[in-house]
PLY file of the C-alpha trace (Angstrom):
ply
format ascii 1.0
element vertex 453
property float x
property float y
property float z
element edge 452
property int vertex1
property int vertex2
end_header
134.00 -104.30 4.61
134.92 -101.09 3.55
138.13 -99.26 5.63
136.69 -96.98 8.06
137.66 -93.25 7.81
137.65 -92.17 11.77
140.68 -93.14 13.60
141.23 -94.95 16.37
140.61 -93.46 20.14
143.27 -93.48 22.85
142.70 -93.87 26.64
145.81 -94.00 29.36
143.99 -96.07 32.04
145.65 -94.74 34.95
145.73 -97.19 38.02
148.83 -96.60 40.29
151.37 -99.05 39.74
149.83 -100.92 37.11
146.89 -103.44 36.36
148.37 -106.71 37.19
146.79 -107.88 40.23
150.54 -108.52 42.09
152.02 -105.20 39.82
153.26 -103.46 43.08
155.36 -106.73 43.79
158.03 -106.24 40.44
160.68 -104.76 40.29
160.33 -102.77 37.25
156.80 -100.85 38.97
156.41 -97.39 40.04
154.45 -97.44 43.99
152.71 -95.05 42.32
151.03 -93.39 44.98
152.86 -89.77 44.50
151.22 -86.39 42.62
154.92 -86.86 40.55
154.14 -90.13 39.68
150.73 -89.17 37.04
152.32 -85.96 35.95
154.80 -88.45 34.61
152.22 -90.63 33.26
149.92 -87.99 32.17
152.88 -86.45 30.36
153.82 -89.03 28.47
150.19 -90.05 27.14
149.38 -86.36 25.92
153.41 -86.28 24.24
151.48 -89.84 22.62
148.87 -87.82 21.68
146.01 -90.50 23.60
142.51 -88.31 24.19
142.25 -88.60 27.60
143.56 -90.39 30.79
141.27 -91.99 32.51
140.54 -92.62 37.06
138.89 -95.52 38.27
137.02 -94.90 41.96
135.54 -96.23 44.67
134.06 -95.11 47.98
135.47 -98.23 50.26
138.45 -99.83 51.68
137.93 -103.48 50.48
139.30 -105.29 53.60
136.42 -107.76 54.81
139.12 -110.28 54.13
141.91 -108.83 55.33
144.76 -111.56 55.50
144.30 -111.28 51.26
143.80 -107.04 51.14
146.81 -106.66 52.99
149.01 -108.77 50.21
147.63 -106.41 47.20
147.53 -102.77 46.52
144.70 -102.27 44.63
142.32 -103.08 48.11
140.34 -99.68 47.21
142.52 -97.85 49.22
143.32 -94.71 46.12
146.17 -92.50 46.57
144.02 -89.04 45.83
140.31 -88.75 45.06
139.55 -88.60 41.26
138.66 -85.11 41.01
140.93 -83.50 43.02
143.78 -85.37 41.19
143.00 -84.31 37.76
142.34 -80.44 38.54
145.97 -80.57 39.82
146.43 -82.40 36.07
145.20 -79.74 34.22
147.25 -77.68 35.54
150.34 -79.48 33.98
148.69 -80.81 30.92
147.47 -78.91 27.74
145.17 -80.86 25.17
144.44 -84.33 26.71
141.15 -85.36 28.59
140.63 -85.87 31.98
137.94 -88.85 33.17
137.21 -89.49 37.34
134.89 -92.10 37.83
132.40 -91.08 40.56
129.16 -92.96 41.73
125.49 -91.88 41.34
124.82 -94.38 44.52
126.82 -92.19 47.14
127.26 -88.41 45.50
124.73 -86.20 45.29
123.95 -84.24 41.49
124.25 -80.93 42.37
127.66 -81.20 44.44
128.63 -83.72 41.57
127.75 -81.04 38.46
129.48 -78.20 40.32
132.66 -80.55 40.73
132.74 -81.74 37.21
132.13 -78.48 35.99
134.64 -76.52 37.57
136.99 -79.37 36.40
136.02 -78.73 33.37
136.77 -74.87 33.13
139.81 -74.96 34.66
140.84 -77.60 32.19
139.48 -75.81 29.30
137.00 -78.18 28.39
138.80 -81.85 28.69
136.63 -82.80 31.69
134.52 -86.33 31.34
132.52 -87.90 34.22
132.28 -91.88 34.60
129.08 -91.91 35.44
129.12 -95.28 37.56
126.41 -97.10 40.08
128.38 -98.58 43.62
128.71 -102.48 43.97
130.71 -102.71 46.12
128.91 -104.03 49.29
131.07 -102.31 51.93
130.12 -98.71 50.34
126.51 -98.80 51.86
128.27 -99.10 55.46
130.02 -95.17 54.74
126.88 -93.62 53.64
124.48 -94.78 56.73
122.42 -97.42 55.13
122.35 -100.98 56.65
122.91 -103.43 53.46
124.05 -102.68 49.93
121.37 -101.48 47.70
119.58 -102.92 45.21
121.03 -103.47 41.48
117.51 -102.60 40.26
117.24 -99.80 42.16
121.00 -98.29 41.69
119.94 -98.14 38.37
116.37 -96.12 38.84
118.32 -94.12 41.18
120.92 -93.36 38.48
118.22 -92.55 35.83
117.30 -89.86 37.45
120.60 -88.34 39.08
121.98 -88.52 34.93
118.59 -86.55 34.27
119.00 -83.81 37.37
123.17 -83.81 36.24
122.80 -82.79 32.66
119.89 -80.10 33.31
121.80 -78.18 35.85
124.68 -78.24 32.71
122.18 -76.93 30.90
121.55 -74.15 33.70
123.07 -71.29 31.53
123.43 -70.94 27.90
127.33 -70.79 26.56
126.97 -66.91 25.47
124.61 -66.12 28.93
127.59 -64.03 30.29
127.96 -60.65 29.00
129.66 -58.94 31.23
128.97 -55.28 29.62
130.35 -52.88 31.68
129.20 -50.08 29.52
125.33 -51.21 30.17
126.01 -52.59 32.96
124.49 -56.25 32.25
126.73 -58.76 33.50
124.39 -61.76 31.99
121.54 -62.15 29.60
118.50 -63.28 32.42
116.94 -65.04 29.22
119.72 -67.35 29.13
119.84 -68.32 32.62
117.01 -71.83 33.30
116.53 -73.33 36.55
115.85 -76.81 36.81
113.06 -77.08 39.03
112.95 -81.06 39.08
111.11 -82.96 41.40
111.29 -87.33 40.94
111.71 -90.17 43.91
115.53 -89.75 44.50
115.94 -85.48 43.66
114.50 -82.41 44.37
116.63 -79.91 43.01
115.81 -75.76 42.04
119.15 -75.17 40.35
120.37 -73.34 38.39
123.98 -74.50 39.03
126.19 -71.47 40.32
129.14 -72.27 37.86
129.05 -71.28 33.70
129.41 -73.45 30.87
132.95 -74.56 29.33
135.00 -74.49 26.53
133.20 -77.50 25.40
129.25 -76.84 26.64
129.77 -79.62 29.27
131.58 -82.63 30.95
132.18 -86.00 28.68
129.56 -88.11 30.23
131.21 -91.45 29.74
129.38 -95.01 31.13
130.88 -99.04 31.88
127.71 -100.67 32.84
127.12 -103.67 30.61
123.76 -104.78 32.07
120.82 -104.53 30.64
119.43 -101.49 32.77
123.12 -100.08 32.13
122.93 -100.59 28.51
119.88 -98.50 27.82
121.03 -95.92 30.74
124.12 -95.50 28.15
122.17 -95.32 24.80
120.34 -92.75 26.76
122.70 -90.64 28.43
126.19 -91.57 27.66
128.98 -90.57 25.15
131.21 -92.73 25.89
131.25 -96.91 27.03
133.98 -97.98 28.62
133.00 -101.76 27.93
134.77 -105.54 28.99
134.60 -107.92 26.19
136.83 -110.62 25.59
136.38 -111.87 22.10
135.31 -110.17 18.70
131.77 -111.81 18.66
131.04 -110.68 21.96
132.51 -106.79 21.01
130.28 -106.57 17.73
127.61 -108.51 19.16
127.60 -105.05 22.58
128.88 -102.82 20.24
125.77 -103.29 17.23
123.39 -103.46 20.23
123.98 -100.38 22.55
124.34 -98.63 18.61
121.50 -99.76 17.86
119.40 -98.38 20.91
120.47 -94.39 20.04
118.07 -93.53 17.52
115.37 -94.15 19.42
116.69 -91.29 21.83
117.01 -89.16 18.89
121.32 -89.40 18.91
122.93 -90.84 16.02
126.25 -93.52 15.98
128.94 -91.00 16.38
126.95 -89.48 19.26
128.69 -92.40 21.47
132.03 -94.21 21.29
132.76 -97.27 22.47
136.09 -98.18 24.33
136.91 -101.37 25.32
139.32 -102.01 27.90
142.99 -104.00 26.65
145.42 -105.47 28.72
148.55 -105.09 27.02
151.98 -107.18 27.08
154.01 -105.95 24.18
157.79 -106.33 23.58
159.90 -106.79 20.10
159.54 -111.03 19.86
156.90 -112.92 21.49
159.05 -114.90 23.51
160.03 -111.84 25.19
156.19 -110.35 25.95
155.16 -114.10 27.67
158.35 -114.26 29.98
157.23 -110.60 31.16
153.78 -112.03 31.21
154.66 -114.69 33.50
157.27 -113.22 35.51
153.87 -111.08 37.03
151.98 -114.00 36.71
154.23 -115.55 39.60
153.97 -113.28 41.72
150.51 -113.70 42.16
149.55 -115.65 45.73
146.26 -117.62 46.27
144.70 -115.69 48.37
144.79 -112.30 46.26
143.61 -114.96 43.26
140.35 -115.81 44.98
139.54 -112.98 46.04
139.99 -111.07 43.38
137.32 -114.09 41.46
135.05 -112.76 44.87
135.54 -109.12 44.20
134.48 -108.97 40.25
132.06 -111.98 40.28
130.11 -111.55 44.23
131.28 -115.00 44.78
133.34 -116.39 47.48
135.34 -119.06 45.84
137.81 -119.78 49.37
135.58 -123.40 50.64
136.45 -124.83 47.12
139.62 -126.79 46.24
141.75 -124.47 44.43
142.24 -127.05 41.04
138.46 -128.39 41.04
136.23 -126.59 38.64
134.05 -123.60 39.42
130.81 -124.18 40.96
128.07 -124.37 37.95
125.45 -122.45 39.44
126.81 -119.88 41.97
124.65 -117.42 44.48
122.60 -114.29 42.93
124.99 -111.73 43.25
123.55 -108.02 44.04
126.94 -106.27 42.47
127.87 -106.20 39.11
125.89 -108.21 37.08
127.10 -107.93 33.75
130.89 -108.12 35.41
129.68 -111.58 37.66
128.36 -113.11 34.19
131.90 -112.09 32.41
133.98 -113.63 34.60
131.83 -117.00 35.52
131.22 -117.47 31.76
134.99 -117.20 31.03
135.82 -119.67 33.22
132.85 -122.25 31.44
134.05 -121.56 27.97
136.97 -122.26 29.06
136.63 -124.80 31.59
139.19 -123.17 33.57
139.03 -124.53 37.55
139.34 -121.96 40.16
143.46 -121.46 40.26
143.12 -121.28 36.24
140.70 -118.28 36.70
142.27 -116.67 38.53
145.45 -116.21 36.46
142.96 -116.03 33.62
142.07 -112.67 35.07
145.06 -112.01 37.53
145.97 -108.89 34.78
142.66 -107.83 32.70
140.35 -108.45 35.48
137.56 -109.47 33.07
138.76 -106.98 30.24
140.60 -107.78 26.78
144.28 -109.39 27.40
146.85 -109.35 24.85
150.20 -110.83 25.16
152.51 -110.35 22.27
154.58 -108.08 19.28
153.82 -104.89 18.71
152.51 -106.05 15.19
150.47 -108.61 17.25
148.30 -105.84 19.12
148.31 -103.72 16.58
146.76 -106.45 14.30
144.24 -107.11 17.08
143.10 -103.46 17.02
142.80 -103.00 13.63
140.61 -106.38 13.88
138.39 -105.08 16.47
137.96 -101.50 15.14
137.55 -102.34 11.24
135.10 -104.75 12.59
133.39 -102.23 14.34
134.11 -103.81 17.67
135.17 -100.56 19.25
135.93 -97.02 18.31
138.57 -96.86 20.41
140.85 -98.49 23.40
141.02 -97.71 26.79
144.97 -99.21 27.86
145.34 -100.89 30.75
148.86 -100.77 30.99
150.45 -104.48 33.25
152.50 -102.39 35.16
153.72 -98.16 35.95
155.02 -96.88 34.49
156.78 -99.76 31.97
153.82 -101.06 30.46
152.61 -97.67 29.01
155.76 -96.56 27.73
156.19 -99.73 25.99
152.83 -99.47 24.55
153.88 -96.26 23.15
157.36 -96.57 21.78
156.05 -99.86 20.52
152.06 -99.92 19.32
151.65 -96.47 18.81
154.72 -95.95 15.84
152.48 -98.90 13.97
148.86 -97.85 15.06
150.43 -94.65 13.37
151.90 -96.33 10.08
148.76 -98.14 9.38
147.49 -94.60 9.31
144.88 -95.91 12.42
145.84 -92.67 14.89
146.27 -89.54 14.38
149.73 -87.32 14.49
148.38 -84.36 16.38
145.38 -83.16 18.19
142.39 -82.30 16.12
141.64 -80.07 19.35
141.92 -78.24 22.30
139.11 -79.96 24.00
138.08 -83.33 24.98
134.76 -83.35 22.75
136.78 -81.98 19.22
139.61 -85.13 19.82
136.94 -87.50 20.44
134.74 -86.47 17.99
132.02 -85.39 19.86
129.62 -82.28 18.80
129.10 -79.47 20.65
126.29 -80.15 22.99
123.16 -78.12 22.63
121.52 -76.18 25.49
118.21 -78.26 25.99
116.87 -75.68 27.92
117.65 -72.77 25.80
115.30 -70.22 24.35
113.00 -72.01 21.73
113.99 -75.70 23.40
111.30 -77.79 24.20
110.76 -77.59 27.96
113.18 -74.73 28.47
112.29 -72.74 31.54
114.21 -69.36 32.41
114.44 -68.06 35.37
111.62 -66.46 37.48
0 1
1 2
2 3
3 4
4 5
5 6
6 7
7 8
8 9
9 10
10 11
11 12
12 13
13 14
14 15
15 16
16 17
17 18
18 19
19 20
20 21
21 22
22 23
23 24
24 25
25 26
26 27
27 28
28 29
29 30
30 31
31 32
32 33
33 34
34 35
35 36
36 37
37 38
38 39
39 40
40 41
41 42
42 43
43 44
44 45
45 46
46 47
47 48
48 49
49 50
50 51
51 52
52 53
53 54
54 55
55 56
56 57
57 58
58 59
59 60
60 61
61 62
62 63
63 64
64 65
65 66
66 67
67 68
68 69
69 70
70 71
71 72
72 73
73 74
74 75
75 76
76 77
77 78
78 79
79 80
80 81
81 82
82 83
83 84
84 85
85 86
86 87
87 88
88 89
89 90
90 91
91 92
92 93
93 94
94 95
95 96
96 97
97 98
98 99
99 100
100 101
101 102
102 103
103 104
104 105
105 106
106 107
107 108
108 109
109 110
110 111
111 112
112 113
113 114
114 115
115 116
116 117
117 118
118 119
119 120
120 121
121 122
122 123
123 124
124 125
125 126
126 127
127 128
128 129
129 130
130 131
131 132
132 133
133 134
134 135
135 136
136 137
137 138
138 139
139 140
140 141
141 142
142 143
143 144
144 145
145 146
146 147
147 148
148 149
149 150
150 151
151 152
152 153
153 154
154 155
155 156
156 157
157 158
158 159
159 160
160 161
161 162
162 163
163 164
164 165
165 166
166 167
167 168
168 169
169 170
170 171
171 172
172 173
173 174
174 175
175 176
176 177
177 178
178 179
179 180
180 181
181 182
182 183
183 184
184 185
185 186
186 187
187 188
188 189
189 190
190 191
191 192
192 193
193 194
194 195
195 196
196 197
197 198
198 199
199 200
200 201
201 202
202 203
203 204
204 205
205 206
206 207
207 208
208 209
209 210
210 211
211 212
212 213
213 214
214 215
215 216
216 217
217 218
218 219
219 220
220 221
221 222
222 223
223 224
224 225
225 226
226 227
227 228
228 229
229 230
230 231
231 232
232 233
233 234
234 235
235 236
236 237
237 238
238 239
239 240
240 241
241 242
242 243
243 244
244 245
245 246
246 247
247 248
248 249
249 250
250 251
251 252
252 253
253 254
254 255
255 256
256 257
257 258
258 259
259 260
260 261
261 262
262 263
263 264
264 265
265 266
266 267
267 268
268 269
269 270
270 271
271 272
272 273
273 274
274 275
275 276
276 277
277 278
278 279
279 280
280 281
281 282
282 283
283 284
284 285
285 286
286 287
287 288
288 289
289 290
290 291
291 292
292 293
293 294
294 295
295 296
296 297
297 298
298 299
299 300
300 301
301 302
302 303
303 304
304 305
305 306
306 307
307 308
308 309
309 310
310 311
311 312
312 313
313 314
314 315
315 316
316 317
317 318
318 319
319 320
320 321
321 322
322 323
323 324
324 325
325 326
326 327
327 328
328 329
329 330
330 331
331 332
332 333
333 334
334 335
335 336
336 337
337 338
338 339
339 340
340 341
341 342
342 343
343 344
344 345
345 346
346 347
347 348
348 349
349 350
350 351
351 352
352 353
353 354
354 355
355 356
356 357
357 358
358 359
359 360
360 361
361 362
362 363
363 364
364 365
365 366
366 367
367 368
368 369
369 370
370 371
371 372
372 373
373 374
374 375
375 376
376 377
377 378
378 379
379 380
380 381
381 382
382 383
383 384
384 385
385 386
386 387
387 388
388 389
389 390
390 391
391 392
392 393
393 394
394 395
395 396
396 397
397 398
398 399
399 400
400 401
401 402
402 403
403 404
404 405
405 406
406 407
407 408
408 409
409 410
410 411
411 412
412 413
413 414
414 415
415 416
416 417
417 418
418 419
419 420
420 421
421 422
422 423
423 424
424 425
425 426
426 427
427 428
428 429
429 430
430 431
431 432
432 433
433 434
434 435
435 436
436 437
437 438
438 439
439 440
440 441
441 442
442 443
443 444
444 445
445 446
446 447
447 448
448 449
449 450
450 451
451 452
């Protein structure tokens, strides 16, 4: 197989205190809940020429099991709402991308399009929207629902939501605003387009009252790996935050999703696949293993069981910790792909319940690598060169040390191998990810274009 000509893309998935479920108990972990903590991490990633920082989000505190929730930092309580946080970070960074998660299940498409459009302009074209549907059952009760929205209904709504947002981002052509003092013409009416959308879930006239940014519109990211999720990603996404553990799974997912692009008139380069990786790195393998075990020893059983329930939708509190994971757990209305990933892992490795929560406590179902800089670079290179990924979202075990360790130890090795940039290619997120500037689908001469009345 010929060596790839492109380079690895890197995202820094910033989760306060760190990604390991017990990170907050580690003496070297920052509490990480203040704005200055995020400024430090963003500047660290930008100095290392990472493509983007990435923020997760949820719209409910996961405290149904109050005892377990009281023993962990990641219980759905975030220091900041992510669009607000990234808007502030845009003023202290210059090149790094700013990707925030926002749900289609409990948001309004016009407001969301406006918020991300504003972030994109504030940052000079560096914004990205991680489109998710809300699998958290507690979220429904915060938005007037009596029960969780069904998985199939969540994706049906997401499909229409994405169409509305993308249409609103095409309300104005790139050069619509003339601001011609001599003629007295502020914008060209022919380059303004109303959406006039009417569907099952939304009725939105438009236009969006924010112009396009230097990169055209925010980059659309997607994280679902279920069948509806993959189809939505193939049609609308420009990056996928994936969660495959083995090389075989990664290459299979990569080929599957990229193979769906042509039916939507898209090329392979129009979509970047960026799986999450939880790297524990040190100068020797024994030191890396010691660092990891120090975190593992801090896990409390209540927290481990709660983590399994959160990721799989299955409550195992009534089962023996050192017994097997049940063969046929009840069907879940939570995230289908993550439940399958976690339970398949337990069966493949014949794990007990305790072993399962220890196995997923760091990466939460994502890929986990513990070793030296060479070990980690070898595995990243293997997955990249075999078309299992276009880049990686780095899920540091603790913050800020885990991120600085990766930057200090692994990034130079990737550069030595010619796999990662020395300087940014451009100033927008699209330019750095290698994504083309999006044409305005509603511009004059385009199919379906509708000018303002």
